[in-house]
C-alpha positions in Angstrom: 138.6 218.5 60.4 136.3 216.3 58.3 138.9 216.3 55.6 141.6 214.6 57.6 142.5 211.0 56.8 140.7 208.6 59.2 137.9 211.1 60.1 134.7 211.1 58.3 132.1 213.8 58.5 128.4 212.9 58.5 127.9 213.5 54.8 130.8 211.2 53.9 129.6 208.5 56.3 126.1 208.8 54.8 127.5 208.5 51.2 129.4 205.3 52.2 126.3 203.9 53.7 124.1 204.6 50.7 126.8 203.3 48.3 127.1 200.1 50.4 123.3 199.7 50.4 123.1 200.1 46.6 125.8 197.5 45.9 124.3 195.2 48.5 120.9 195.5 46.8 122.5 194.7 43.4 124.3 191.8 45.0 121.1 190.3 46.5 119.0 190.9 43.4 121.4 189.0 41.1 122.2 186.3 43.6 120.2 183.6 41.8 122.4 184.1 38.8 125.6 183.1 40.6 128.8 184.6 41.9 130.3 185.5 38.5 127.2 187.5 37.5 127.2 189.3 40.9 130.8 190.4 40.4 130.3 191.4 36.8 127.2 193.4 37.6 128.8 195.2 40.5 131.9 195.9 38.3 129.8 197.2 35.5 127.9 199.6 37.8 131.2 200.7 39.4 132.6 201.4 36.0 129.6 203.5 35.1 129.8 205.4 38.4 133.5 206.0 37.9 132.9 207.4 34.4 130.3 209.8 35.7 132.5 211.0 38.6 135.5 211.5 36.3 133.3 213.4 33.9 132.0 215.6 36.7 135.6 216.3 37.8 136.7 217.0 34.3 133.8 219.4 33.7 134.3 221.3 37.0 138.1 221.5 37.3 139.3 221.7 33.7 136.1 223.4 32.4 135.8 220.7 29.7 132.8 221.9 27.6 131.7 218.6 26.1 131.2 216.0 28.9 128.0 214.7 27.4 129.9 213.6 24.3 132.4 211.6 26.3 129.6 210.0 28.4 127.7 209.2 25.2 130.8 207.6 23.7 131.3 205.5 26.8 127.7 204.2 26.7 128.0 203.6 22.9 131.3 201.6 23.5 129.6 199.5 26.1 126.8 198.8 23.7 129.2 197.9 20.9 131.3 195.6 23.1 128.1 193.8 24.1 127.1 193.3 20.5 130.6 192.1 19.7 130.5 189.6 22.6 127.2 188.1 21.5 128.4 188.1 17.9 131.5 186.1 18.9 129.3 183.7 20.8 127.2 183.2 17.7 124.1 184.5 19.5 123.9 188.1 18.2 120.4 188.1 16.8 119.0 185.9 19.6 120.5 187.9 22.5 120.1 191.4 21.1 116.5 190.9 20.1 114.0 192.5 22.6 112.0 189.3 22.5 115.1 187.6 24.2 113.9 189.1 27.5 111.2 186.4 27.5 107.8 186.7 29.1 106.6 189.8 31.0 106.7 187.8 34.2 110.4 187.1 33.6 110.9 190.8 32.8 109.3 191.9 36.1 111.2 189.3 38.1 114.7 189.7 36.7 115.1 192.9 34.7 112.9 195.5 36.5 114.4 195.0 40.0 117.9 195.5 38.7 116.9 198.5 36.7 115.0 200.0 39.7 118.0 199.5 42.0 120.1 201.7 39.8 
C-alpha cells in the first residue's frame, strides 16, 4: 500500500521532511551570498547526493564491484573543474590557496556552518 503513487508511508514522509530540512538549512546558511550562490550550492549538493544514490543502485542491482572508484573519479572531476574555473578567471593561485579562506573568524562564520549542514 505504501508503494502506490500518491500514498506515502511514514519512512518516505520522514525522508522528504529531512531532505527539505537539509536543503532549507543550506539555503538559509548561504543566504547572505545571494540567490545565485543559493541555487549553485543546492544544485551542487543535489548532484553529489544523486551520484551517491546512483552508485548505491549500481552496486546493489548490477553488483558493480568498484563503486568507490566511480565516486572518487566524480569527486576528482569536481575538483579539477573547480581548478579549471579559477584558472580561467586568472585567480587559480589566489583561490586555491588555503590562505584564501581568510581569518579563522571568517572560516567559522562561512565555511564551518555549511560543512556542518552537510
